[in-house]
N, C-alpha and C positions, 0 to 999 in steps of 0.2 A: 273554628267557631262559625256557625251559620247565623244569618240575620233574617228577621221576618219584617216585611214592610206591608203596610195596608195601602191599597190602591184607592183612588177616588170612588170606584164603584163598590167599595167595601170588601173586595177580595183580598185575602192574605196571601202573600207570596214569600216563599222561603228561598234564600240565595246563599251560596257559599261566599266566604270572605275573600275579597280581592287583596292579595298580598303584594309586598314590594317586588318579590321575585317575578310576579306575573307581568309586571310592566315590560319586561324584556321581550315579550311576545310582539310588542309593537315597534321594536327596533328594526325589524327586517321588512323588506319589500314583499309582502305577502298579498295574495288576492283578497279582496274584501270578503269573499265567501268564506275563506279560512279564518279571518278575524271574527266574522259573525258567528261561525261555529264555535270558536274559542269562547266568546263572551256568552253565547247561549249555554255553554256547559256550566256556567255559574248559577243558572236558574234551576232550582230543584223542582219547583212546582210545574206541573205539566199542563199542556193544553192552553197556553196563553196565546193571545193574538199579538201582532207586532206592536200595537199601541200599548198594551199592558207590559210587554217586554221592554219597550222603550222607557216607560216611566220607571219600571223596576231597576233598569240599569242606570238611569239618572240618579236614583236614590242610592244605589250601590256606590256610584262614583262619589257622591256627596259624603257617604259614611266612611269610605275607606281611602280615598285619595285626597280630596280637598273640597271645601265647601264653595269654592268659586273657580272660575276659569277666565283666562285672558282671551278675548275674541277680537279679531280685527274687524271693526265695523266702520263703514264709511272711511276706510283708509286710516283709521285710528285704533290703537290698542285700548280696549276697555276691559276692566275686570267686572265680571258679572257673576252674581251668586247663583248656585244651582237651585236654591230655593225660589229665586225669582223666575227662573226658567220653568220650574215645576208649576208655577201659578197659571201658566198657559194651559195646563192639563188638569185643572181643578175638577173637571167633569169628564167622565167617559160615557158617551152616549151609546146605548145598545142599538146597533144598526142591523143585527141579525134578522134575516128574512128567509122564509121558505116560499119558493115559487114553483108552481107546476105548469109546464108548458108542453103541449103535445106529448103527454104521458111521461114527461121527463121532470123529475122533482129535483130542484137545486136548493142547497142551503148556502146562502150568500152572507158574507161577514167580512170583517177586517182580514187581511192576509195573515197567515200564521208564521211566515218566514220573512226575514229582512231581505235576503237575496234570493230571487227567483228568476230563472232564465226564460220562463214563458212570458208571453205577452201580458202586459199589465191588466188587460181585460179579464184574464182568467185567474188572476191572483185572488179575487174575492170568492172564488168557488171553494167551499169547504167539503162539500160532498155532492155526488151526482147519483141519482137512483133512476134506473130504467127498468120498468117492470119490477121484478123482485131482486134485481142485482144492484147493490149499493156500493159505490166506490168512494173511499175517503181519499181525497187528493193528496193528503200529506203522506200517504202510504204507498204511492206509486212512483215509478221513476219518471224522469223528465221526458223520455221518449214515449212512455206509456201515456202520460198526461197529454202530450202533443197529439198522439193518435186519437185520444178520446175527444179532445176539444176540437180537432179538425173535422170530426164527424158530426158535431152538433149542428142541428138545423138553424137556419137564419132566425127563426122566431125565438129560439133560446138565446142567441147572441144579442138580439134586440132587448130581451128581458134583462140580461146582464148589464148592457149599456145603460138602460133606464135606471137600474139600481145604482150604478156608479154616479150617474148624473144627479139622482135624487139625494145621494148621501155625500156629495162632493164636499160639503162644508164640514163633515165629520171625518173625512179622509185626509183633509189638508189642515195644517195648523200654522199660524204665524206666531212666532215667539219674539219676545222683547218688544220694544216700543215701535211705533209706526215708522219713525225715522230710521231705526236700526233693524227693522223687521227681517227675520229669517224665515223663509217658507219651507215647511217640511211636508212632503206628500207621501203618505203611507202606501201608495201604489208604486213607488219607485225606491231607489236606494238612498235618497237624501237623508232620511232619519238615521240610517246606519253610518253614513259618511260623517254626520254630526257626532254620533257616539264615538266613532273612531278618533276624531279630534279630541274628544274629552279624555279618553283613556290613553292616548299617546301624549303623555303629560311630562316627559322628561327625556333628554337626549342621553345616549350611552355614556358620554364623558362624565356628565353630572351624576348619573346613576353610580358609576364606579367611584367617583370622588366622595359621595356621601358615605359609601361603605368604608372607604379608606380612612376618612376622617373619624367616623364613629368607632371603627375597630380599634383605634388608639385608646379609646376610653372604655369601650364595652367588651372588646376582645372576641366575643362570640359572634362570628359572622353569620352562622346559621340562624341565630336568634334575630339578627337584623333583617335578613332577607325574608324571614317568615313573619315579620311585622307588617303592618299596613303602611302605606305611603304616608298617611296622615300622622302615624306614630313617628316615622322617620323624620318628618319635618319638625315635630315636637322635640325629638332627641337633638336635632341639629341646633335648634333654638336654645335648649338647655346647655348644650356644649359651648355654644357661643357666649352665653351669659357666664358660665363657669370660667372661661378664659378671660373674659373682661374683668370679673371679680379678682382673679389672680393677678392680672396686670395692675389693677388699682392698688392691691396690697403691696406689690413689689415697688411701685412708685412712691408709696408712703415710707 
C-alpha cells in the first residue's frame, strides 16, 4: 500500500510503505550513499529536491515506524515527536533562480540528491546551458560533472557563490529548541545522517525477539515482516495485555 503526503508547498508526494522487513537494511555497516539510495527508492514521485525528500521521509517514518524518536541532546536522552520536528519545516521557500553569465545559463536550486561527491558549491546546479547545449546535472556521471564544473569561468563560480550566500537561511535549518538545537545543512550530508538515525530504529536482537514472541500468537511470520513497525509495536502491546489478563485470571 502506498501513502500520499502533502508537503508545505502544496505538492503531493506518493511513497511506498516502509515495512518491518525493511528495517533490516540498517543493521549492516553500509555506506551512507547505499542507505540514501535505499530510502530514495520508497519515493514514487519524481523530481523532488532534498528538502522535499527530507520532509517526505520524516512523514514516512512517522506513519510507518513510530511517531516519536529518542535523541541524545545535551548528553540526555529525550523523546521528541516527529510532528514537533516537522514544525521546523512548515514552510518551503522556492529558491530556484535562473542566472545567465558569459552566455552560460544556470538553473540553481536545492540539491536533488542527499549524497553527492562533488564540491558543495556545485550541488545547487540543476542544469547548465552553453549556447544550444543543455546539461541536466542529475543525468551525468560524477566524472562528467567534474569535467564540466572545472571548465566553468570564474564569473560563473562567483554567481553560484553569491546564490548560496543569498539563500543560506533557506539551505540550513535548526530543529528543536534553542538549547537542544540541531543544525541541518542541505549542502552537506547532515540531513541524511539525521534520517539514518531515524530509520535505524531497532537492533537485530530485538528485531528477532519481536518476531519470535509474536509468532507464538500469530504464527504467520510472513504477515509479521510485511507489517509496518508501528503495527508490530501495537501487536506487542496487545500480546502483553493478553498475557497480563490471563495471569490475573489464573491468580483468581
